[in-house]
C-alpha positions in Angstrom: 27.4 59.5 -100.0 24.7 60.8 -97.8 25.3 60.9 -94.0 22.8 61.9 -91.3 24.0 63.1 -87.9 21.9 62.9 -84.8 22.9 64.1 -81.4 21.6 63.9 -77.8 22.9 65.5 -74.7 25.4 68.1 -73.7 27.2 70.9 -75.6 30.3 68.7 -75.8 28.3 66.2 -77.9 27.0 69.0 -80.0 30.5 70.4 -80.5 31.8 66.9 -81.6 28.9 66.5 -84.0 29.4 69.9 -85.6 33.1 69.2 -86.0 32.3 65.9 -87.7 29.8 67.6 -90.0 32.4 70.2 -91.0 35.0 67.5 -91.7 32.5 65.3 -93.7 31.4 68.3 -95.8 35.1 69.1 -96.6 35.5 65.5 -97.7 32.6 65.8 -100.1 29.9 63.9 -98.1 26.4 65.2 -98.3 24.8 65.9 -94.9 21.2 64.7 -95.0 18.2 64.3 -92.8 16.8 60.8 -92.0 13.9 61.5 -94.4 16.4 62.0 -97.3 17.5 58.3 -97.5 21.0 58.6 -96.0 23.5 55.8 -96.6 24.8 56.1 -93.0 23.6 57.7 -89.8 26.0 58.6 -87.0 24.3 58.9 -83.6 26.1 60.6 -80.7 24.3 59.3 -77.6 23.9 60.4 -74.0 23.5 58.5 -70.7 23.0 61.3 -68.2 19.6 60.0 -67.2 17.5 56.9 -67.9 15.4 59.0 -70.3 18.6 59.8 -72.2 19.3 56.1 -72.5 15.7 55.5 -73.8 16.0 58.4 -76.3 19.4 57.0 -77.6 17.8 53.6 -78.3 14.9 55.3 -80.0 17.2 57.2 -82.3 19.1 54.1 -83.2 15.8 52.2 -84.1 14.5 55.2 -86.0 17.7 55.4 -88.1 17.6 51.7 -88.8 14.0 51.9 -90.0 15.0 54.7 -92.4 17.3 52.2 -94.0 20.6 53.8 -92.9 23.6 51.8 -91.7 24.0 53.1 -88.2 27.3 54.1 -86.5 26.8 54.8 -82.8 29.1 56.7 -80.4 28.7 58.7 -77.2 28.3 57.9 -73.5 25.3 55.5 -73.7 27.0 53.3 -76.2 30.3 53.6 -74.3 28.7 51.9 -71.3 26.4 49.5 -73.2 28.6 48.5 -76.2 27.4 44.9 -76.6 23.7 45.8 -76.3 24.1 48.6 -78.8 26.1 46.4 -81.2 23.3 43.8 -81.2 20.6 46.3 -82.2 19.3 46.1 -85.8 21.0 48.3 -88.3 24.1 49.0 -86.2 27.3 48.4 -88.1 29.8 50.0 -85.8 30.1 51.2 -82.2 32.8 53.8 -81.7 34.2 54.6 -78.3 34.3 58.3 -77.1 38.1 58.3 -77.5 37.8 57.1 -81.1 35.2 59.6 -82.3 37.8 61.3 -84.5 38.1 58.0 -86.5 34.4 58.0 -87.5 35.2 59.9 -90.7 37.8 57.2 -91.6 35.1 54.5 -91.2 32.8 56.4 -93.4 35.5 57.2 -95.9 36.5 53.5 -96.2 32.8 52.7 -96.9 32.4 55.4 -99.5 31.7 54.4 -103.1 32.9 57.8 -104.3 36.1 57.6 -106.3 36.9 61.3 -106.0 36.0 63.2 -102.9 35.9 66.9 -103.9 36.5 68.6 -100.5 33.4 70.7 -100.9 32.6 73.1 -98.0 29.3 73.2 -96.3 27.4 76.5 -96.0 28.4 78.2 -92.8 24.8 78.5 -91.5 25.7 78.5 -87.8 26.7 81.8 -86.3 28.0 80.2 -83.1 30.8 77.7 -83.1 31.0 75.1 -80.3 34.6 74.2 -79.7 35.5 71.3 -77.4 38.6 72.2 -75.5 38.4 69.7 -72.6 37.0 66.2 -72.1 36.5 63.9 -69.1 36.1 64.6 -65.4 38.1 64.0 -62.2 35.2 64.5 -59.8 33.2 61.8 -58.1 29.6 63.1 -58.0 27.6 60.2 -56.6 24.8 60.3 -59.2 26.9 60.6 -62.4 28.2 58.1 -64.9 30.0 60.6 -67.1 33.5 60.0 -65.5 33.2 56.3 -66.3 32.0 57.0 -69.8 34.5 59.8 -70.6 37.5 59.0 -68.4 39.8 61.4 -66.7 40.2 65.1 -67.6 42.2 65.9 -70.6 42.7 69.3 -72.3 43.4 70.5 -75.8 46.8 72.1 -76.1 46.4 76.0 -75.9 48.1 76.6 -79.2 45.6 74.3 -80.9 42.7 76.1 -79.2 43.9 79.4 -80.6 44.0 77.8 -84.0 40.5 76.5 -83.6 39.2 79.9 -82.5 41.0 81.6 -85.5 39.5 79.1 -87.9 36.0 79.6 -86.5 36.3 83.4 -86.8 37.7 83.2 -90.4 34.7 80.9 -91.3 32.3 83.6 -90.3 31.3 82.5 -86.8 30.7 85.6 -84.7 30.8 83.7 -81.4 32.8 80.7 -80.1 31.4 78.6 -77.2 34.2 76.9 -75.3 32.9 73.6 -74.1 34.1 70.7 -72.0 32.7 67.9 -69.9 34.3 69.8 -66.9 35.5 73.0 -68.5 36.9 74.4 -65.2 39.5 71.6 -65.1 41.1 73.0 -68.3 44.8 72.8 -68.2 44.9 71.8 -64.5 46.8 68.5 -64.3 47.4 67.4 -67.9 51.0 66.5 -68.8 52.4 68.9 -71.4 49.6 71.5 -71.0 50.1 75.0 -69.5 48.8 74.8 -66.0 47.6 78.4 -65.6 44.2 77.1 -66.6 41.2 78.7 -68.2 42.0 82.4 -67.4 45.3 82.1 -69.1 43.7 80.6 -72.1 41.1 83.3 -72.3 43.7 86.0 -72.1 45.5 84.4 -75.1 42.3 84.1 -77.1 41.6 87.8 -76.5 45.1 88.8 -77.4 45.8 86.5 -80.3 42.5 86.2 -82.2 39.9 88.5 -83.6 36.9 86.5 -82.6 34.1 88.9 -81.7 32.5 87.0 -78.8 33.5 84.2 -76.5 31.0 82.2 -74.4 31.9 79.8 -71.6 29.9 76.6 -71.0 29.2 75.2 -67.5 31.5 75.9 -64.6 31.5 74.9 -61.0 31.3 77.7 -58.4 34.7 76.9 -56.9 36.2 77.2 -60.4 35.2 80.8 -60.8 37.8 83.0 -59.1 38.4 86.7 -59.0 40.7 86.5 -62.0 37.9 85.1 -64.2 35.3 87.6 -62.9 37.7 90.5 -63.6 38.4 89.1 -67.1 34.7 88.9 -67.8 34.6 92.7 -67.8 36.0 92.5 -71.3 33.1 93.1 -73.7 34.2 90.2 -75.9 33.4 87.7 -73.2 29.7 87.0 -72.9 28.1 88.2 -69.6 26.7 84.7 -69.0 27.7 81.8 -66.7 26.0 78.5 -66.1 26.8 77.3 -62.6 25.1 74.0 -61.5 23.6 74.2 -58.0 22.0 70.7 -58.0 20.5 71.1 -54.5 19.9 73.9 -52.1 20.4 71.7 -49.1 23.7 70.9 -47.5 22.8 67.4 -46.5 21.9 66.6 -50.1 24.9 68.3 -51.5 27.1 66.2 -49.2 25.3 63.0 -50.4 25.8 64.1 -54.0 29.5 64.6 -53.2 29.4 68.1 -54.6 32.6 70.2 -53.7 30.8 73.1 -52.1 28.0 74.0 -49.6 25.1 76.3 -50.0 26.6 79.3 -48.3 29.8 79.1 -50.5 27.6 78.9 -53.6 25.4 81.9 -52.5 28.5 84.1 -51.8 30.0 83.3 -55.2 26.7 84.1 -57.0 26.4 87.4 -55.1 29.9 88.3 -56.0 29.4 87.6 -59.7 26.1 89.5 -59.8 27.6 92.5 -58.0 30.7 92.7 -60.3 29.0 92.0 -63.7 26.0 94.1 -64.6 23.0 92.4 -66.3 24.8 89.0 -66.3 22.7 86.0 -67.1 23.3 83.2 -64.5 21.8 79.8 -65.2 21.8 76.7 -63.1 20.9 73.0 -62.8 18.8 71.5 -60.0 18.0 67.8 -59.4 14.7 67.1 -57.7 14.0 64.1 -55.5 17.6 62.9 -54.8 17.7 60.1 -52.3 17.3 61.5 -48.8 15.5 64.6 -49.9 12.7 65.1 -47.4 10.3 68.0 -47.2 12.8 70.1 -45.2 15.6 69.5 -47.8 13.2 70.3 -50.6 12.1 73.5 -48.9 15.7 74.6 -48.7 16.1 74.0 -52.5 12.9 76.0 -53.2 14.2 78.9 -51.1 17.6 78.8 -52.8 16.0 78.9 -56.3 13.6 81.7 -55.3 16.2 83.9 -53.6 19.2 83.7 -55.9 19.4 85.9 -59.1 19.2 83.1 -61.6 18.0 84.1 -65.1 17.0 80.5 -65.9 17.2 77.0 -64.4 17.2 73.5 -65.8 15.2 71.2 -63.5 15.6 67.4 -63.7 14.0 64.7 -61.6 16.6 62.4 -60.1 17.3 59.5 -62.3 19.0 56.5 -60.7 22.0 55.3 -62.7 23.2 51.7 -62.0 26.8 51.6 -61.0 26.8 55.0 -59.2 27.2 55.5 -55.5 23.8 57.2 -55.3 22.1 54.1 -56.6 22.9 52.4 -53.2 21.7 55.3 -51.0 18.7 54.9 -48.8 15.8 57.4 -48.7 14.5 56.8 -52.2 11.9 59.5 -53.1 8.7 58.1 -54.7 8.3 58.8 -58.5 5.1 60.8 -57.9 6.8 63.0 -55.4 9.8 63.6 -57.7 7.4 64.6 -60.5 5.5 67.0 -58.2 8.7 68.6 -56.9 10.1 68.9 -60.5 6.9 70.7 -61.6 7.1 73.2 -58.7 10.7 74.0 -59.3 10.1 74.4 -63.1 7.3 76.9 -62.5 9.6 79.0 -60.3 12.3 78.8 -62.9 10.0 79.9 -65.7 8.8 82.9 -63.6 12.4 83.9 -62.8 13.3 83.9 -66.5 10.3 86.1 -67.3 11.2 88.5 -64.5 14.8 88.7 -65.6 13.7 89.6 -69.1 11.4 92.3 -67.8 14.2 93.7 -65.7 16.2 94.4 -68.9 13.5 96.8 -70.3 15.2 100.0 -71.4 18.7 98.4 -71.4 20.8 97.8 -74.5 22.1 94.3 -75.2 24.7 92.9 -77.6 22.7 90.5 -79.7 24.1 88.0 -82.2 21.6 88.0 -85.0 21.0 84.3 -85.9 18.2 84.3 -88.5 14.8 85.4 -89.5 11.8 84.9 -87.2 8.2 86.0 -86.7 6.4 87.0 -83.5 2.7 87.8 -83.3 2.6 88.2 -87.1 5.6 90.6 -87.2 8.5 89.6 -89.3 12.0 90.3 -88.1 15.1 88.6 -86.6 15.9 86.5 -83.6 19.2 86.3 -81.9 21.1 85.6 -78.7 22.3 88.3 -76.3 25.6 88.1 -74.5 23.7 87.3 -71.3 22.0 84.3 -73.2 18.6 85.8 -73.5 16.8 85.3 -76.8 15.9 88.6 -78.4 13.4 89.4 -81.3 13.6 92.6 -83.2 11.4 93.7 -86.1 12.9 93.7 -89.6 15.0 96.8 -90.1 17.4 97.9 -92.9 20.9 96.9 -92.2 20.3 93.9 -89.9 21.9 90.8 -91.2 22.4 87.3 -89.8 25.9 87.0 -88.3 26.0 90.6 -87.1 26.3 91.6 -83.5 23.9 94.5 -83.0 23.2 96.7 -80.0 19.5 96.1 -79.4 17.5 98.1 -76.8 15.0 96.0 -74.9 11.4 97.4 -75.0 9.5 94.5 -73.4 9.1 90.7 -73.4 7.0 88.0 -75.1 6.9 84.7 -73.3 10.5 83.7 -72.7 11.9 86.1 -75.2 12.9 89.8 -75.1 11.5 92.2 -77.7 13.9 95.0 -78.8 14.6 97.7 -81.3 17.9 98.6 -83.1 
């Protein structure tokens, strides 16, 4: 049986889909593209913005037109189950908590009499591992807590097993993901309560994985213990820390658990302690109440802080959130203009960060072949999350972690030599 897998949204969704792909391959299912006539298509949807909702519906319609029987899961379908179920081609809507049962649904519909437990080629060099789900915070603009529920964590021993398996399968890097990763182990019954730092210490001690990367963390969840632990070369020198706004009035309206001064001090501490670290962020443009003064504060924050990249989003009103009822709506044209201004600054900061690395040596996970300006070579991801291209040289293989010296930049990529 052929199964297509389509994913929108966060790294947690990506991790879930990769895990499903691996399980299906082991059961003998053939993973196929939509253009290969799949029997089923599993779509993992997202609802973080109105655009994500629209893209989710688009994928469902596209899969149905391809003739696949469509199974839909994820946050968009979680909040719109009846509407999704009524769409042409949809045969099943699976809740987020029942995603692990998708393989059983497919298996019961399989016409294969003997599933051969074939393994899929291990083409990915980075393994996304979901170790936490749900969120306990009440950000005024977000539906994810409603869609995902309260925070739950994967038992530490199980995480160690997952990391070991990923390393044995040939993954050079594991990415620890969660809807709210910093809540790992905090309040869950039966889970160690020492949190993320304790888990990382166990992974370093009890597994041989070569590199560990953390997904998004809130500034108040990054303490001195984690910063000290990140001195270990096996932990990537990269953190993604959402700012969302550079104005305290807007941060309060967003119900974010920090103010700008606290955020700045944490970024400065991290930047001072970890050399050449890549720090990414998220910013929302045009949140209700964001006047010119508020926007100017966000501009200044983005310009002044040592971010290596930033994801900029126009505010998207989500029905059912507290922010949807706030006054001071920003016109669509103004949101678009502010988003463009912030994105230009973010692009320039990324280029400047890459240029600042010239002459320095980065640990680069080689992920595959690539070509730049007619030159053939390899592309990979550095520990600080910068993409790096190096010309083809003897001994370089996909899956290796190589020390690459940066000799310049090309667009948003570093150029280097072994």
